[in-house]
C-alpha positions in Angstrom: 14.7 -3.5 15.8 13.8 -2.9 19.5 10.1 -2.4 18.9 9.9 -5.6 16.8 11.5 -7.6 19.6 9.1 -6.1 22.2 6.1 -7.0 20.1 7.4 -10.6 19.9 7.6 -11.1 23.7 3.9 -11.8 24.2 4.1 -14.2 21.2 7.1 -15.9 22.8 5.3 -16.4 26.0 2.3 -17.8 24.2 4.5 -20.1 22.2 6.2 -21.4 25.4 2.8 -21.9 27.0 1.7 -23.9 24.0 4.7 -26.1 24.3 4.1 -26.7 27.9 0.5 -27.4 27.4 1.2 -30.0 24.8 2.2 -32.6 27.4 -1.2 -32.7 29.1 -2.9 -33.1 25.7 -0.5 -36.0 24.8 -1.3 -37.5 28.2 -5.0 -37.4 27.5 -4.7 -38.8 24.0 -2.0 -41.3 24.5 -2.4 -42.2 28.2 1.0 -40.8 29.3 1.2 -41.2 33.1 1.4 -38.0 35.2 5.0 -38.6 36.2 6.0 -38.9 32.6 4.1 -35.8 31.7 5.9 -33.9 34.5 9.2 -35.1 33.1 8.3 -33.8 29.6 7.3 -30.4 31.0 10.5 -30.2 32.9 12.6 -31.0 29.8 10.7 -28.4 27.7 11.0 -25.7 30.4 14.7 -26.5 30.9 15.4 -26.2 27.2 13.6 -22.9 27.0 15.5 -21.6 30.0 18.8 -22.5 28.5 17.9 -21.3 25.0 15.7 -18.2 25.4 16.4 -17.0 21.9 15.0 -20.1 20.1 11.4 -19.0 20.5 12.1 -15.5 19.1 14.0 -17.0 16.2 11.2 -19.3 15.4 8.6 -16.5 15.6 10.7 -14.1 13.5 11.2 -16.9 10.9 7.4 -17.4 10.8 6.8 -13.7 10.4 9.3 -13.5 7.6 7.7 -16.5 5.9 4.3 -14.8 6.2 5.7 -11.6 4.7 7.2 -13.4 1.8 4.0 -15.3 1.2 2.0 -12.0 1.3 4.4 -10.5 -1.2 4.0 -13.5 -3.5 0.2 -13.3 -3.3 0.3 -9.6 -4.2 2.5 -10.2 -7.2 0.1 -12.8 -8.4 -3.0 -10.6 -7.9 -1.4 -7.6 -9.4 -0.2 -9.5 -12.5 -3.8 -10.6 -13.0 -5.2 -7.1 -12.5 -2.6 -5.0 -14.2 -3.9 -5.1 -17.8 -7.4 -4.3 -16.6 -6.1 -1.4 -14.5 -4.4 0.1 -17.6 -7.5 -0.3 -19.7 -9.4 1.8 -17.2 -7.6 4.9 -18.5 -6.6 6.3 -15.1 -4.9 9.7 -15.1 -1.2 9.4 -16.1 1.9 11.5 -16.7 4.8 10.3 -18.7 5.1 8.4 -22.0 3.3 5.1 -22.7 6.6 3.8 -23.9 8.3 4.4 -20.5 10.4 1.4 -19.3 9.1 1.8 -15.7 5.4 2.4 -14.7 4.6 3.4 -11.2 1.0 3.0 -9.9 0.2 5.3 -7.0 -2.9 5.0 -4.7 -3.5 8.2 -2.9 -5.9 10.5 -1.0 -5.8 14.3 -1.4 -6.1 14.8 2.3 -3.3 12.4 3.2 -0.3 14.2 4.7 2.2 11.5 3.5 0.7 11.6 0.0 1.4 15.4 0.0 4.9 14.7 1.2 5.4 12.0 -1.4 4.1 14.3 -4.2 7.3 16.4 -4.0 9.2 13.2 -4.8 6.8 12.2 -7.6 7.1 15.7 -9.2 10.9 15.4 -9.0 10.9 12.0 -10.8 8.5 13.4 -13.4 10.8 16.3 -14.0 14.1 14.4 -14.1 13.3 11.0 -15.5 11.4 11.1 -18.8 11.3 7.3 -19.1 9.0 6.8 -16.1 5.2 6.8 -16.3 2.9 7.4 -13.3 -0.6 6.0 -13.2 -2.6 7.8 -10.6 -5.4 5.8 -8.8 -7.7 7.9 -6.7 -8.3 6.2 -3.3 -10.3 8.7 -1.2 -10.7 7.0 2.2 -10.2 9.8 4.7 -13.3 12.0 4.4 -16.1 13.3 2.2 -13.8 16.1 1.2 -11.4 13.5 -0.2 -14.2 12.0 -2.4 -15.1 15.5 -3.6 -11.5 16.3 -4.5 -11.1 13.0 -6.3 -14.3 13.6 -8.3 -13.0 17.0 -9.4 -9.6 15.6 -10.3 -11.1 12.9 -12.5 -13.4 15.5 -14.1 -10.4 17.8 -14.8 -8.6 14.8 -16.4 -11.3 14.7 -19.0 -10.1 18.1 -20.2 -6.4 17.1 -20.2 -5.3 19.2 -17.2 -5.0 16.5 -14.6 -1.4 16.8 -13.5 -1.6 20.6 -13.2 -4.7 20.2 -11.0 -3.3 17.3 -9.1 -0.2 19.4 -8.3 -2.4 22.3 -7.1 -4.4 20.1 -4.8 -1.4 18.3 -3.4 0.3 21.6 -2.6 -2.8 23.0 -1.0 -2.9 23.0 2.8 -6.0 21.9 4.6 -9.2 20.4 3.4 -10.7 21.3 0.0 -14.2 22.8 -0.2 -16.1 23.4 -3.4 -14.9 27.0 -3.7 -11.2 25.8 -3.5 -11.8 23.0 -6.0 -13.4 25.5 -8.4 -10.6 28.0 -7.9 -7.9 25.6 -8.9 -9.9 24.4 -11.8 -10.2 28.0 -13.0 -6.4 28.5 -12.5 -5.5 25.5 -14.7 -7.8 26.8 -17.4 -10.6 24.3 -17.8 -14.3 24.7 -18.6 -15.8 25.1 -15.1 -19.3 24.3 -16.2 -18.2 21.0 -17.8 -15.9 20.2 -14.9 -18.8 20.7 -12.5 -21.1 18.4 -14.5 -18.4 15.7 -14.9 -17.5 15.8 -11.2 -21.2 15.2 -10.3 -21.6 12.4 -12.9 -22.4 8.8 -12.1 -19.5 7.7 -14.3 -16.9 9.5 -12.2 -18.4 8.1 -8.9 -18.3 4.6 -10.4 -14.6 5.1 -11.2 -13.9 5.9 -7.6 -15.9 2.9 -6.4 -13.9 0.6 -8.8 -10.7 2.1 -7.4 -11.6 1.3 -3.9 -12.7 -2.2 -4.8 -9.4 -2.7 -6.6 -7.4 -1.5 -3.6 -9.3 -3.9 -1.3 -8.7 -6.8 -3.7 -5.0 -6.1 -3.7 -4.8 -5.8 0.1 -4.1 -2.0 0.0 -5.7 -0.4 3.0 -3.9 2.9 3.3 -2.3 5.8 1.4 0.0 6.4 -0.2 0.8 3.1 -1.7 3.2 2.6 -4.7 3.5 -0.3 -7.0 6.8 -0.2 -8.9 7.5 -3.1 -11.2 5.5 -5.8 -9.4 6.5 -4.7 -5.9 4.1 -3.0 -3.5 5.5 -0.3 -1.1 2.9 0.9 1.3 3.5 4.3 2.9 6.0 7.1 2.2 9.1 5.7 0.6 11.2 8.9 0.1 12.9 10.2 -3.1 15.9 7.9 -2.7 13.8 4.9 -2.0 11.7 5.6 -5.1 14.8 6.1 -7.2 16.2 2.8 -5.9 12.9 1.0 -6.7 12.9 2.4 -10.2 16.5 1.3 -10.7 15.6 -2.2 -9.4 12.6 -2.4 -11.8 14.9 -1.4 -14.7 17.4 -4.1 -13.8 14.6 -6.7 -13.7 13.3 -5.6 -17.2 10.4 -3.6 -18.4 7.5 -3.3 -16.0 4.7 -3.2 -18.5 
């Protein structure tokens, strides 16, 4: 992990500086004479010179502890929010009796969300014991919000996944004409879809989704929650399959 080590260098220097600056503070608080303070600084510096890896190890350990703590906090938050999320009736595909439920936060204009959709579609096709819960998280543009509103409107007519697939496979931004075109292709009532997309209820759903993402510490798309584990970013088909297998090994996820 070359880049990780390079990022740690400034922290290492700061840590070393903190250790060296501790002696003057002790001198001020405890009345350590200047000559004793100089000896302490020399001992610290000599130790760091002879053991340059100790600072990196300490910082890496601290970062790992922080990562573990953040994961623990997410698990606790998600466990509290999960039942409420399911009550919100987000668009889904797959049986309610599935032994693994995957929650996906996404944006229709997110390149990695589009890339991930091929993996999602593959899982949907091959594994009939997985359920996806789709949580609109339009954060990239006004076009993202408009696409999310239409997708939620189409869901009310039972054609969400077909429409979702069309939007994920579409290149470029989505204007109203494009959104209407795909709605027509999946066979919904365009007049009703237009009215539902413009409704306050649909906008409130999106606002709740964004608030949910913030409360869980999810700041980018895509983000997948499989079991109780958060995976931010693109995870790939094999990574998704491995996470599903792990969730199954640990028991039902719902």
